[in-house]
The first five atom37 places (N, CA, C, CB, O) and aatype in JSON, in Angstrom:
{
  "aatype": [12, 11, 18, 10, 17, 10, 15, 9, 0, 9, 10, 15, 6, 19, 9, 0, 16, 15, 15, 10, 11, 0, 15, 2, 7, 13, 16, 1, 10, 10, 14, 15, 9, 0, 19, 19, 0, 7, 18, 0, 15, 0, 13, 13, 13, 10, 15, 1, 16, 10, 11, 13, 9, 14, 19, 7, 9, 0, 18, 0, 9, 17, 15, 7, 19, 7, 16, 9, 0, 9, 7, 9, 19, 7, 16, 18, 13, 18, 11, 5, 16, 10, 3, 1, 0, 0, 9, 10, 7, 12, 0, 10, 9, 19, 0, 7, 19, 9, 19, 10, 2, 19, 13, 15, 11, 15, 16, 0, 8],
  "atom_mask": [
    [1, 1, 1, 1, 1],
    [1, 1, 1, 1, 1],
    [1, 1, 1, 1, 1],
    [1, 1, 1, 1, 1],
    [1, 1, 1, 1, 1],
    [1, 1, 1, 1, 1],
    [1, 1, 1, 1, 1],
    [1, 1, 1, 1, 1],
    [1, 1, 1, 1, 1],
    [1, 1, 1, 1, 1],
    [1, 1, 1, 1, 1],
    [1, 1, 1, 1, 1],
    [1, 1, 1, 1, 1],
    [1, 1, 1, 1, 1],
    [1, 1, 1, 1, 1],
    [1, 1, 1, 1, 1],
    [1, 1, 1, 1, 1],
    [1, 1, 1, 1, 1],
    [1, 1, 1, 1, 1],
    [1, 1, 1, 1, 1],
    [1, 1, 1, 1, 1],
    [1, 1, 1, 1, 1],
    [1, 1, 1, 1, 1],
    [1, 1, 1, 1, 1],
    [1, 1, 1, 0, 1],
    [1, 1, 1, 1, 1],
    [1, 1, 1, 1, 1],
    [1, 1, 1, 1, 1],
    [1, 1, 1, 1, 1],
    [1, 1, 1, 1, 1],
    [1, 1, 1, 1, 1],
    [1, 1, 1, 1, 1],
    [1, 1, 1, 1, 1],
    [1, 1, 1, 1, 1],
    [1, 1, 1, 1, 1],
    [1, 1, 1, 1, 1],
    [1, 1, 1, 1, 1],
    [1, 1, 1, 0, 1],
    [1, 1, 1, 1, 1],
    [1, 1, 1, 1, 1],
    [1, 1, 1, 1, 1],
    [1, 1, 1, 1, 1],
    [1, 1, 1, 1, 1],
    [1, 1, 1, 1, 1],
    [1, 1, 1, 1, 1],
    [1, 1, 1, 1, 1],
    [1, 1, 1, 1, 1],
    [1, 1, 1, 1, 1],
    [1, 1, 1, 1, 1],
    [1, 1, 1, 1, 1],
    [1, 1, 1, 1, 1],
    [1, 1, 1, 1, 1],
    [1, 1, 1, 1, 1],
    [1, 1, 1, 1, 1],
    [1, 1, 1, 1, 1],
    [1, 1, 1, 0, 1],
    [1, 1, 1, 1, 1],
    [1, 1, 1, 1, 1],
    [1, 1, 1, 1, 1],
    [1, 1, 1, 1, 1],
    [1, 1, 1, 1, 1],
    [1, 1, 1, 1, 1],
    [1, 1, 1, 1, 1],
    [1, 1, 1, 0, 1],
    [1, 1, 1, 1, 1],
    [1, 1, 1, 0, 1],
    [1, 1, 1, 1, 1],
    [1, 1, 1, 1, 1],
    [1, 1, 1, 1, 1],
    [1, 1, 1, 1, 1],
    [1, 1, 1, 0, 1],
    [1, 1, 1, 1, 1],
    [1, 1, 1, 1, 1],
    [1, 1, 1, 0, 1],
    [1, 1, 1, 1, 1],
    [1, 1, 1, 1, 1],
    [1, 1, 1, 1, 1],
    [1, 1, 1, 1, 1],
    [1, 1, 1, 1, 1],
    [1, 1, 1, 1, 1],
    [1, 1, 1, 1, 1],
    [1, 1, 1, 1, 1],
    [1, 1, 1, 1, 1],
    [1, 1, 1, 1, 1],
    [1, 1, 1, 1, 1],
    [1, 1, 1, 1, 1],
    [1, 1, 1, 1, 1],
    [1, 1, 1, 1, 1],
    [1, 1, 1, 0, 1],
    [1, 1, 1, 1, 1],
    [1, 1, 1, 1, 1],
    [1, 1, 1, 1, 1],
    [1, 1, 1, 1, 1],
    [1, 1, 1, 1, 1],
    [1, 1, 1, 1, 1],
    [1, 1, 1, 0, 1],
    [1, 1, 1, 1, 1],
    [1, 1, 1, 1, 1],
    [1, 1, 1, 1, 1],
    [1, 1, 1, 1, 1],
    [1, 1, 1, 1, 1],
    [1, 1, 1, 1, 1],
    [1, 1, 1, 1, 1],
    [1, 1, 1, 1, 1],
    [1, 1, 1, 1, 1],
    [1, 1, 1, 1, 1],
    [1, 1, 1, 1, 1],
    [1, 1, 1, 1, 1],
    [1, 1, 1, 1, 1]
  ],
  "atom_positions": [
    [[26.21, 8.34, -2.64], [25.29, 8.93, -1.68], [24.58, 10.36, -2.57], [26.26, 9.36, -0.12], [23.44, 10.71, -2.25]],
    [[25.02, 10.82, -3.22], [24.37, 11.7, -4.25], [23.08, 11.55, -4.76], [25.05, 11.69, -5.27], [22.19, 12.4, -4.78]],
    [[23.04, 10.26, -5.22], [22.11, 9.59, -6.12], [21.08, 9.22, -5.12], [22.71, 8.32, -6.95], [19.89, 9.49, -5.33]],
    [[21.52, 8.55, -3.93], [20.39, 8.47, -2.91], [19.77, 9.76, -2.39], [20.87, 7.76, -1.74], [18.55, 9.92, -2.43]],
    [[20.51, 10.59, -1.97], [19.99, 11.83, -2.01], [18.97, 12.44, -2.64], [20.68, 12.37, -2.24], [18.07, 12.88, -1.94]],
    [[18.89, 12.62, -4.26], [18.32, 12.76, -5.36], [16.93, 12.05, -5.14], [19.17, 12.25, -6.44], [15.87, 12.66, -4.99]],
    [[17.08, 10.64, -5.14], [15.78, 9.48, -5.15], [15.27, 9.71, -3.88], [16.18, 7.71, -5.33], [14.05, 9.54, -3.89]],
    [[15.75, 10.07, -2.62], [14.7, 10.45, -1.63], [14.02, 11.77, -1.97], [15.31, 10.54, -0.24], [12.81, 11.77, -1.77]],
    [[14.61, 13.01, -2.49], [14.22, 14.12, -2.92], [13.03, 13.93, -3.61], [15.14, 14.72, -3.6], [12.03, 14.53, -3.22]],
    [[12.97, 13.08, -4.74], [11.89, 12.85, -5.93], [10.97, 11.97, -4.88], [12.51, 11.9, -7.59], [9.79, 12.31, -4.97]],
    [[11.14, 11.25, -4.21], [10.24, 10.17, -3.67], [9.46, 11.31, -2.79], [11.07, 8.72, -2.75], [8.24, 11.23, -2.87]],
    [[9.89, 12.18, -2.11], [9.25, 13.14, -0.96], [8.59, 13.85, -1.78], [10.17, 14.05, 0.03], [7.45, 14.11, -1.41]],
    [[8.99, 14.34, -3.0], [8.31, 15.29, -4.07], [6.84, 14.4, -4.46], [9.49, 15.55, -5.63], [5.76, 14.94, -4.22]],
    [[6.9, 13.24, -4.97], [5.75, 12.54, -5.36], [4.84, 12.5, -4.41], [6.0, 11.33, -5.77], [3.67, 12.78, -4.63]],
    [[5.36, 12.07, -3.04], [4.46, 12.03, -2.09], [3.92, 13.07, -1.74], [4.83, 11.56, -1.18], [2.78, 13.01, -1.3]],
    [[4.62, 14.39, -1.83], [3.92, 15.66, -1.37], [2.89, 16.12, -2.34], [4.93, 16.82, -1.15], [1.85, 16.62, -1.93]],
    [[3.17, 15.94, -3.86], [2.42, 16.08, -4.75], [1.11, 15.12, -4.85], [3.2, 16.06, -5.73], [0.05, 15.67, -5.14]],
    [[1.13, 14.28, -4.72], [-0.14, 12.88, -4.68], [-0.86, 13.4, -3.32], [0.65, 10.82, -4.43], [-2.07, 13.27, -3.22]],
    [[-0.07, 13.99, -2.27], [-0.85, 14.28, -1.05], [-1.71, 15.68, -1.36], [0.21, 14.44, 0.31], [-2.81, 15.83, -0.84]],
    [[-1.16, 16.63, -2.18], [-1.7, 17.61, -2.49], [-3.38, 17.76, -2.94], [-0.87, 17.92, -3.33], [-4.34, 18.45, -2.6]],
    [[-3.1, 16.74, -3.86], [-4.56, 16.53, -4.37], [-5.41, 16.02, -3.31], [-4.65, 15.54, -5.55], [-6.54, 16.47, -3.08]],
    [[-4.68, 14.78, -2.46], [-5.76, 14.44, -1.32], [-5.99, 15.43, -0.45], [-5.42, 13.31, -0.48], [-6.92, 15.3, 0.34]],
    [[-5.29, 16.43, -0.45], [-5.52, 17.63, 0.77], [-7.03, 18.69, 0.25], [-3.71, 18.89, 0.84], [-7.35, 19.73, 0.83]],
    [[-7.63, 18.19, -0.74], [-8.43, 18.77, -0.68], [-8.36, 20.4, -1.03], [-8.75, 18.38, 0.33], [-9.46, 20.83, -1.37]],
    [[-7.56, 21.13, -1.01], [-7.5, 22.25, -0.95], [-7.13, 22.47, 0.43], [0.0, 0.0, 0.0], [-7.92, 23.27, 0.93]],
    [[-6.15, 22.03, 1.31], [-5.86, 21.89, 2.4], [-6.94, 21.99, 3.61], [-4.95, 22.65, 2.44], [-6.92, 22.8, 4.53]],
    [[-7.85, 21.01, 3.4], [-9.26, 20.94, 4.12], [-9.41, 19.93, 4.79], [-10.38, 20.96, 3.35], [-10.31, 19.88, 5.63]],
    [[-8.44, 18.75, 4.53], [-7.87, 17.83, 5.24], [-6.29, 17.52, 6.1], [-8.07, 17.09, 4.44], [-5.19, 17.33, 5.58]],
    [[-6.51, 17.55, 7.02], [-5.41, 17.81, 7.92], [-4.13, 16.56, 7.57], [-6.07, 17.73, 9.61], [-2.96, 16.91, 7.43]],
    [[-4.47, 15.4, 7.49], [-3.29, 14.79, 7.18], [-2.78, 14.56, 6.25], [-3.18, 14.03, 7.48], [-1.65, 14.06, 6.32]],
    [[-3.37, 14.82, 5.0], [-2.88, 14.86, 3.49], [-2.15, 16.22, 3.48], [-4.2, 14.79, 2.27], [-1.05, 16.32, 2.93]],
    [[-2.92, 17.59, 4.26], [-2.02, 18.56, 4.15], [-0.62, 18.61, 4.91], [-2.71, 19.59, 4.44], [0.21, 19.34, 4.37]],
    [[-0.15, 17.9, 6.2], [0.63, 17.56, 6.81], [1.63, 17.12, 5.78], [0.18, 16.78, 7.72], [2.66, 17.72, 5.48]],
    [[1.18, 15.96, 5.28], [2.26, 15.03, 4.15], [2.77, 16.3, 2.75], [1.01, 13.26, 3.19], [3.76, 15.98, 2.1]],
    [[2.25, 17.29, 2.48], [2.35, 18.11, 1.52], [3.39, 18.72, 2.05], [1.25, 18.86, 1.16], [4.48, 18.59, 1.48]],
    [[3.29, 19.5, 3.24], [4.24, 20.58, 3.89], [5.38, 19.47, 4.06], [3.63, 21.46, 5.52], [6.33, 19.65, 3.29]],
    [[5.49, 18.34, 4.9], [6.39, 17.53, 5.0], [7.05, 17.02, 4.0], [6.05, 16.79, 5.56], [8.27, 16.96, 4.05]],
    [[6.34, 16.58, 2.9], [7.28, 16.0, 1.59], [8.0, 17.08, 0.79], [0.0, 0.0, 0.0], [9.13, 16.93, 0.31]],
    [[7.11, 18.37, 0.66], [7.99, 19.26, 0.09], [9.15, 19.81, 0.99], [7.2, 20.32, -0.41], [10.14, 20.13, 0.33]],
    [[9.28, 20.0, 2.46], [10.19, 20.15, 2.88], [11.64, 19.26, 2.7], [9.73, 20.27, 3.83], [12.8, 19.6, 2.5]],
    [[10.99, 17.98, 2.87], [11.96, 16.91, 2.66], [12.65, 16.75, 1.36], [11.35, 15.73, 2.91], [13.73, 16.17, 1.21]],
    [[11.85, 17.37, 0.31], [12.52, 17.29, -1.07], [13.63, 18.38, -1.36], [11.4, 17.44, -2.17], [14.73, 18.29, -1.9]],
    [[12.97, 19.44, -0.8], [14.33, 20.46, -0.91], [15.15, 20.16, -0.38], [14.37, 21.68, -0.53], [16.21, 20.08, -0.99]],
    [[15.1, 19.9, 0.75], [16.22, 19.93, 1.6], [17.04, 18.46, 1.36], [15.68, 20.17, 3.19], [17.98, 18.1, 2.08]],
    [[16.53, 17.71, 0.23], [17.43, 16.76, 0.06], [17.98, 16.78, -1.42], [16.81, 15.48, 0.44], [18.94, 16.16, -1.86]],
    [[17.19, 17.61, -2.04], [17.71, 18.54, -3.52], [18.91, 19.19, -3.31], [16.69, 19.82, -4.02], [19.83, 19.13, -4.12]],
    [[18.96, 19.84, -2.23], [19.98, 20.88, -1.91], [21.17, 20.19, -1.37], [19.46, 21.96, -0.89], [22.28, 20.72, -1.34]],
    [[20.9, 18.82, -0.89], [22.13, 17.98, -0.49], [22.66, 17.41, -1.94], [21.71, 16.65, 0.66], [23.85, 17.17, -2.14]],
    [[21.78, 17.26, -2.78], [22.49, 16.62, -4.06], [23.36, 17.78, -4.7], [21.33, 16.0, -5.25], [24.48, 17.58, -5.16]],
    [[22.77, 18.94, -4.69], [23.54, 20.16, -5.6], [24.87, 20.41, -4.92], [22.64, 21.73, -5.64], [25.66, 21.21, -5.42]],
    [[25.1, 19.89, -4.05], [26.56, 19.79, -3.65], [27.54, 18.91, -4.37], [26.62, 19.38, -2.35], [28.75, 19.07, -4.24]],
    [[26.99, 17.96, -5.14], [27.79, 17.02, -5.69], [27.28, 17.05, -7.26], [27.66, 15.57, -4.89], [28.01, 16.56, -8.11]],
    [[25.87, 17.71, -7.67], [25.43, 17.14, -9.17], [25.01, 18.61, -9.57], [23.99, 15.76, -9.3], [24.25, 19.24, -8.83]],
    [[25.49, 19.12, -10.68], [25.08, 20.75, -11.43], [23.52, 20.74, -11.45], [25.71, 21.0, -13.32], [22.69, 19.91, -11.82]],
    [[23.44, 21.77, -10.99], [21.77, 21.81, -10.66], [21.11, 22.0, -11.77], [21.25, 22.94, -9.69], [19.93, 21.71, -11.65]],
    [[21.47, 22.46, -13.03], [20.55, 22.08, -14.38], [20.18, 20.6, -14.42], [0.0, 0.0, 0.0], [19.07, 20.15, -14.69]],
    [[21.82, 19.55, -13.94], [21.43, 18.08, -14.32], [20.26, 17.71, -13.48], [22.66, 17.0, -14.07], [19.2, 17.2, -13.85]],
    [[20.72, 18.13, -12.0], [19.61, 17.42, -10.77], [18.14, 17.99, -11.01], [20.08, 17.91, -8.96], [17.11, 17.36, -10.8]],
    [[18.23, 19.22, -11.48], [16.9, 19.44, -11.8], [15.93, 18.82, -12.72], [16.91, 20.42, -12.1], [14.71, 18.73, -12.62]],
    [[16.67, 18.45, -13.54], [16.38, 17.71, -15.15], [15.82, 16.67, -14.62], [17.73, 17.24, -16.27], [14.66, 16.37, -14.89]],
    [[16.58, 15.98, -13.81], [16.32, 14.39, -13.65], [15.37, 14.47, -12.47], [17.79, 13.34, -13.29], [14.33, 13.82, -12.43]],
    [[15.7, 15.19, -11.63], [14.3, 15.2, -10.55], [12.78, 15.62, -10.89], [14.59, 16.23, -9.42], [11.8, 15.03, -10.43]],
    [[12.73, 16.69, -11.75], [11.23, 17.19, -12.6], [10.9, 15.92, -13.47], [11.43, 18.75, -13.81], [9.77, 15.48, -13.67]],
    [[11.95, 15.47, -13.89], [11.62, 14.34, -15.13], [11.07, 13.08, -14.52], [0.0, 0.0, 0.0], [10.04, 12.58, -14.96]],
    [[11.78, 12.53, -13.46], [11.59, 11.23, -13.02], [10.35, 11.71, -12.06], [13.0, 10.45, -12.31], [9.7, 10.68, -11.9]],
    [[9.81, 12.61, -11.45], [9.13, 13.41, -10.64], [7.78, 13.29, -11.39], [0.0, 0.0, 0.0], [6.73, 13.02, -10.81]],
    [[7.9, 13.55, -12.98], [7.09, 13.85, -13.76], [6.47, 12.31, -13.96], [7.71, 14.67, -14.91], [5.33, 12.04, -13.61]],
    [[7.08, 11.67, -14.39], [6.84, 10.27, -14.85], [6.18, 9.53, -13.69], [8.2, 9.53, -15.31], [5.2, 8.81, -13.86]],
    [[6.75, 9.74, -12.51], [5.91, 9.18, -10.95], [4.79, 9.66, -10.73], [6.55, 9.51, -9.59], [3.92, 8.86, -10.38]],
    [[4.48, 10.96, -10.83], [3.14, 11.57, -10.53], [2.42, 11.1, -11.58], [3.06, 13.11, -10.41], [1.28, 10.83, -11.22]],
    [[2.65, 10.84, -12.99], [1.91, 10.21, -14.06], [1.03, 9.0, -14.11], [0.0, 0.0, 0.0], [-0.07, 8.79, -14.62]],
    [[2.14, 8.03, -13.16], [2.04, 7.17, -12.81], [0.99, 6.64, -11.66], [3.03, 7.1, -12.74], [0.14, 5.76, -11.74]],
    [[1.4, 7.58, -10.42], [0.34, 7.72, -9.18], [-0.86, 8.11, -9.73], [0.72, 8.79, -8.03], [-1.79, 7.39, -9.39]],
    [[-1.16, 9.14, -10.56], [-2.35, 9.54, -11.11], [-3.24, 8.58, -11.82], [0.0, 0.0, 0.0], [-4.45, 8.72, -12.01]],
    [[-2.45, 7.58, -12.19], [-3.08, 6.81, -13.31], [-3.48, 5.63, -12.14], [-1.93, 6.33, -14.82], [-4.6, 5.16, -12.3]],
    [[-2.86, 5.19, -11.19], [-2.94, 4.21, -10.47], [-3.95, 4.66, -9.14], [-1.5, 3.78, -10.19], [-4.74, 3.77, -8.81]],
    [[-3.99, 5.75, -8.47], [-4.49, 5.86, -7.16], [-5.46, 6.82, -7.62], [-3.48, 6.28, -5.95], [-6.37, 6.89, -6.8]],
    [[-5.64, 7.68, -8.73], [-6.59, 8.52, -8.64], [-7.5, 8.39, -9.98], [-5.99, 9.86, -8.37], [-8.41, 9.17, -10.27]],
    [[-7.09, 7.3, -10.7], [-7.97, 6.62, -11.64], [-8.05, 7.9, -13.15], [-9.73, 6.26, -10.67], [-8.92, 8.14, -13.98]],
    [[-6.84, 8.38, -12.93], [-6.57, 9.33, -14.39], [-6.1, 8.68, -15.46], [-5.54, 10.45, -14.29], [-5.38, 7.69, -15.31]],
    [[-6.41, 9.15, -16.66], [-6.17, 8.22, -17.94], [-4.87, 9.18, -18.43], [-7.71, 8.08, -19.23], [-4.7, 10.29, -17.94]],
    [[-4.12, 8.73, -19.27], [-2.97, 9.13, -19.92], [-3.35, 9.04, -21.45], [-1.7, 8.24, -19.49], [-3.66, 7.93, -21.9]],
    [[-3.35, 9.95, -22.1], [-3.38, 9.64, -23.59], [-1.96, 9.49, -24.34], [-4.17, 10.79, -24.3], [-0.9, 9.8, -23.78]],
    [[-2.04, 9.04, -25.52], [-0.9, 8.63, -26.33], [0.03, 10.02, -26.23], [-1.38, 8.16, -27.99], [1.24, 9.95, -26.0]],
    [[-0.65, 11.26, -26.42], [0.29, 12.41, -26.14], [1.21, 12.35, -25.04], [-0.43, 13.53, -25.93], [2.43, 12.49, -25.15]],
    [[0.58, 12.14, -23.96], [0.95, 11.98, -22.67], [1.9, 10.95, -22.47], [-0.11, 11.76, -21.91], [2.79, 11.13, -21.63]],
    [[1.86, 10.14, -22.99], [2.63, 8.9, -22.85], [4.04, 9.32, -23.77], [1.67, 7.45, -23.49], [5.18, 9.06, -23.41]],
    [[3.66, 10.04, -25.06], [4.97, 9.96, -25.93], [5.87, 11.3, -25.08], [4.59, 10.29, -27.96], [7.1, 11.33, -25.02]],
    [[4.88, 12.43, -24.44], [6.03, 13.28, -23.59], [6.74, 12.55, -23.05], [0.0, 0.0, 0.0], [7.93, 12.39, -23.32]],
    [[5.87, 11.76, -21.86], [6.73, 11.2, -20.67], [8.01, 10.32, -21.42], [5.68, 10.1, -19.56], [9.15, 10.48, -20.98]],
    [[7.81, 9.55, -22.36], [8.83, 8.99, -23.0], [9.94, 9.56, -23.58], [8.4, 8.43, -23.76], [11.02, 9.01, -23.78]],
    [[9.48, 11.12, -23.92], [10.72, 11.88, -24.39], [11.48, 12.58, -23.23], [10.3, 12.98, -25.44], [12.57, 13.12, -23.44]],
    [[10.88, 12.56, -22.0], [11.54, 12.8, -21.04], [12.32, 12.15, -20.36], [11.04, 13.12, -20.5], [13.3, 12.57, -19.75]],
    [[11.81, 10.76, -20.44], [12.52, 9.49, -19.91], [14.29, 9.58, -20.91], [11.25, 7.75, -20.4], [15.43, 9.58, -20.45]],
    [[13.89, 9.62, -22.19], [14.94, 9.97, -23.2], [16.14, 11.07, -22.94], [14.2, 10.44, -24.34], [17.31, 10.7, -22.9]],
    [[15.81, 12.28, -22.79], [16.13, 13.13, -22.5], [17.05, 13.02, -21.06], [0.0, 0.0, 0.0], [18.22, 13.4, -21.09]],
    [[16.44, 12.47, -19.79], [17.27, 12.35, -18.87], [18.27, 11.4, -18.95], [16.7, 12.23, -17.91], [19.33, 11.66, -18.39]],
    [[18.09, 10.04, -19.69], [18.92, 9.16, -20.36], [20.15, 9.79, -20.83], [18.23, 8.57, -21.42], [21.25, 9.46, -20.38]],
    [[19.97, 10.84, -21.87], [20.68, 11.11, -22.67], [21.77, 12.72, -22.06], [19.65, 11.16, -23.94], [22.72, 13.26, -22.62]],
    [[21.27, 12.97, -21.11], [21.87, 13.85, -20.21], [22.85, 12.91, -19.09], [20.61, 14.73, -19.49], [23.92, 13.43, -18.74]],
    [[22.57, 11.87, -18.67], [23.42, 11.06, -17.89], [24.3, 10.4, -18.72], [22.75, 10.15, -17.08], [25.49, 10.62, -18.54]],
    [[23.9, 9.49, -19.76], [24.97, 8.98, -20.44], [25.83, 9.68, -21.45], [24.53, 8.02, -20.97], [26.85, 9.17, -21.92]],
    [[25.36, 10.88, -21.76], [26.31, 11.66, -23.04], [26.87, 12.9, -22.82], [25.51, 11.97, -24.33], [27.59, 13.52, -23.6]],
    [[26.38, 13.35, -21.34], [26.29, 15.06, -21.6], [27.98, 15.02, -20.44], [24.16, 16.25, -20.68], [27.84, 14.22, -19.52]],
    [[28.83, 15.46, -20.43], [29.85, 15.97, -19.83], [29.61, 16.79, -18.43], [30.42, 16.74, -20.81], [30.34, 16.87, -17.44]],
    [[28.46, 17.3, -18.65], [28.12, 18.14, -17.47], [27.93, 17.63, -16.33], [27.11, 18.81, -17.62], [28.24, 18.22, -15.3]],
    [[27.28, 16.25, -16.35], [27.09, 15.51, -15.28], [28.11, 15.1, -14.16], [26.66, 14.54, -15.77], [29.29, 15.33, -14.44]],
    [[27.91, 14.66, -13.2], [29.01, 14.46, -12.2], [28.84, 12.85, -11.88], [28.84, 15.51, -10.74], [27.89, 12.46, -11.21]],
    [[29.78, 11.98, -12.4], [29.36, 10.55, -12.4], [30.24, 10.36, -11.53], [29.38, 9.63, -13.65], [30.41, 9.23, -11.06]]
  ]
}
């Protein structure tokens, strides 16, 4: 259940951040509502996750996976391009999340 809650938190944050761009500075109603609802949902589910996963580990996964997802959303929906440095940085984030989950004794498996 803890990883389901973390996944929902990540998905909510990605929706909220994507909607932030679409809200055009909170001048468009529906994307603005999605921003507020998305961030509220993200923090609610992240707080549920923290009952079972240490905060540093949960936040590393949440922010790392969210960063990758936003990069993908930006590429496909907003036609933004990722250069080699951005792709390398994202690959390092993925590697860091894998190291935390596979090798760290701090994680709650």
